[in-house]
C-alpha positions in Angstrom: -0.4 0.0 -0.1 2.9 2.3 -0.5 2.3 5.3 -2.6 4.1 6.6 -5.3 5.5 10.0 -4.4 5.1 12.3 -7.1 8.4 14.0 -8.0 7.7 18.2 -8.0 9.7 19.3 -11.3 11.6 23.0 -9.5 13.8 24.8 -10.7 15.7 26.6 -8.7 15.7 30.8 -9.7 19.2 32.9 -9.4 18.0 35.7 -7.5 20.2 38.5 -8.5 20.6 41.7 -5.6 21.6 45.1 -7.6 23.8 46.9 -4.9 24.3 50.9 -4.9 27.7 52.1 -5.1 28.1 53.8 -1.6 28.6 57.0 -2.7 24.7 57.0 -4.9 23.4 55.4 -1.8 24.6 58.6 0.5 23.4 61.3 -2.2 20.1 59.1 -2.7 19.3 59.6 1.1 20.1 63.6 0.5 23.1 63.1 2.6 26.0 64.9 1.4 29.7 64.5 2.0 32.0 66.9 4.0 35.2 68.0 3.5 38.0 67.4 6.4 39.6 70.7 6.9 43.2 70.8 7.2 45.7 72.5 9.7 47.0 71.4 12.9 44.7 68.8 15.2 45.0 67.0 18.6 43.8 63.1 18.0 42.8 60.6 20.4 40.5 57.4 20.7 37.3 56.2 21.7 35.7 53.5 23.0 32.7 51.6 23.8 31.5 47.7 23.9 33.2 47.0 20.5 32.5 50.5 18.9 36.0 52.4 18.0 36.3 56.0 17.1 39.1 57.6 15.9 38.6 61.4 16.8 40.7 64.5 15.3 40.2 68.0 17.0 41.5 70.5 14.3 43.1 74.1 15.7 40.3 75.8 13.9 36.1 76.1 14.0 34.7 74.2 11.5 32.2 71.8 10.8 31.5 68.5 13.3 32.3 65.0 10.7 31.8 61.6 11.2 32.8 59.0 8.3 32.1 61.9 6.1 28.8 62.4 6.9 28.0 65.8 8.7 26.9 64.3 12.7 23.5 65.4 12.7 22.7 62.7 9.4 25.0 60.2 10.8 23.2 60.3 14.2 20.2 60.6 12.8 18.2 58.3 15.1 19.6 59.1 18.5 17.2 60.8 20.6 18.7 64.0 21.9 22.2 63.3 20.5 23.2 67.2 19.7 23.2 67.5 23.5 25.4 64.5 24.3 27.9 64.7 21.7 28.3 68.5 22.5 28.9 68.1 26.3 32.6 67.9 26.6 32.5 70.8 24.5 30.4 73.0 26.7 32.2 71.5 30.4 35.4 73.1 29.0 33.7 76.3 27.5 35.2 75.4 23.7 32.1 75.2 22.4 32.5 76.7 18.8 35.9 76.6 18.9 37.5 73.2 16.9 36.6 71.2 13.6 35.8 67.6 14.3 36.2 65.0 12.1 35.8 61.2 13.4 36.3 57.5 11.9 34.2 55.1 13.3 33.6 51.2 13.1 31.8 48.2 14.8 28.9 47.8 17.6 25.6 50.2 17.1 24.6 53.5 16.7 24.4 54.7 20.7 27.8 52.7 20.9 29.6 54.7 18.1 28.3 58.3 19.5 29.4 57.2 22.9 32.7 56.4 21.6 32.3 59.5 19.7 32.0 61.4 23.5 35.2 59.4 25.0 37.6 60.0 22.2 36.3 63.9 22.0 37.0 64.1 25.4 40.7 62.7 25.4 41.1 64.7 22.6 40.6 67.7 24.8 42.4 66.7 27.3 45.0 66.4 24.8 44.6 69.8 24.1 44.5 71.5 27.1 45.1 69.2 30.3 43.5 72.3 32.7 40.1 70.2 31.6 41.2 67.0 32.7 39.6 67.7 36.1 36.3 69.0 35.2 35.6 66.4 32.2 36.9 63.8 34.8 34.3 64.6 37.1 31.4 64.6 34.1 32.7 61.1 33.7 34.0 61.7 29.7 37.2 60.4 30.4 36.2 56.9 31.9 35.8 54.3 29.1 33.1 52.1 30.0 34.0 48.7 29.4 30.6 46.9 29.9 30.4 44.0 27.0 27.7 41.7 26.0 28.8 38.4 27.5 29.8 35.4 25.6 27.9 32.4 25.1 28.8 29.5 27.0 29.3 25.9 25.3 26.9 23.5 26.1 23.9 25.6 27.6 21.6 25.5 24.8 23.1 29.2 22.9 22.3 31.2 25.9 25.1 33.3 27.7 23.8 32.5 31.1 21.6 29.4 30.6 22.5 25.9 32.9 23.2 23.0 31.8 20.1 20.9 31.9 20.0 18.3 34.7 18.5 14.8 33.9 15.5 13.5 35.8 16.7 9.8 36.0 
């Protein structure tokens, strides 16, 4: 009483994704690439989770650029982001005195922004060591080392899950 299973005639379809170049994507969204300033600068590295930001403070007034975009466009998904990334300048009373460029990689948008803030604070201390006390009291020079906990082998895919013990 075995039934014969009919074979399905299926054909494999190739899926071809059309990918726009990076420059076309940024221009299509209304984002215009920014040009980095020239001249003397102070450089520092900021970190948070797995995000790393290389920050340069140019000693002239200018724009705030992150990965080639204006910082408002790059961190537009984060609520109150202008207040957060301008905090080191407000504490040291140096707002609108520097042009800033940052190269950020790793982690998510929020951690990248916190890495940029950490890098700005470190660069301000390199520029003028008198700023160290006020930035330290505000907690901007402390690297937040909290990371995602790694998963353990044999625990069922979760970081803190325990092994199942046999009932019998």
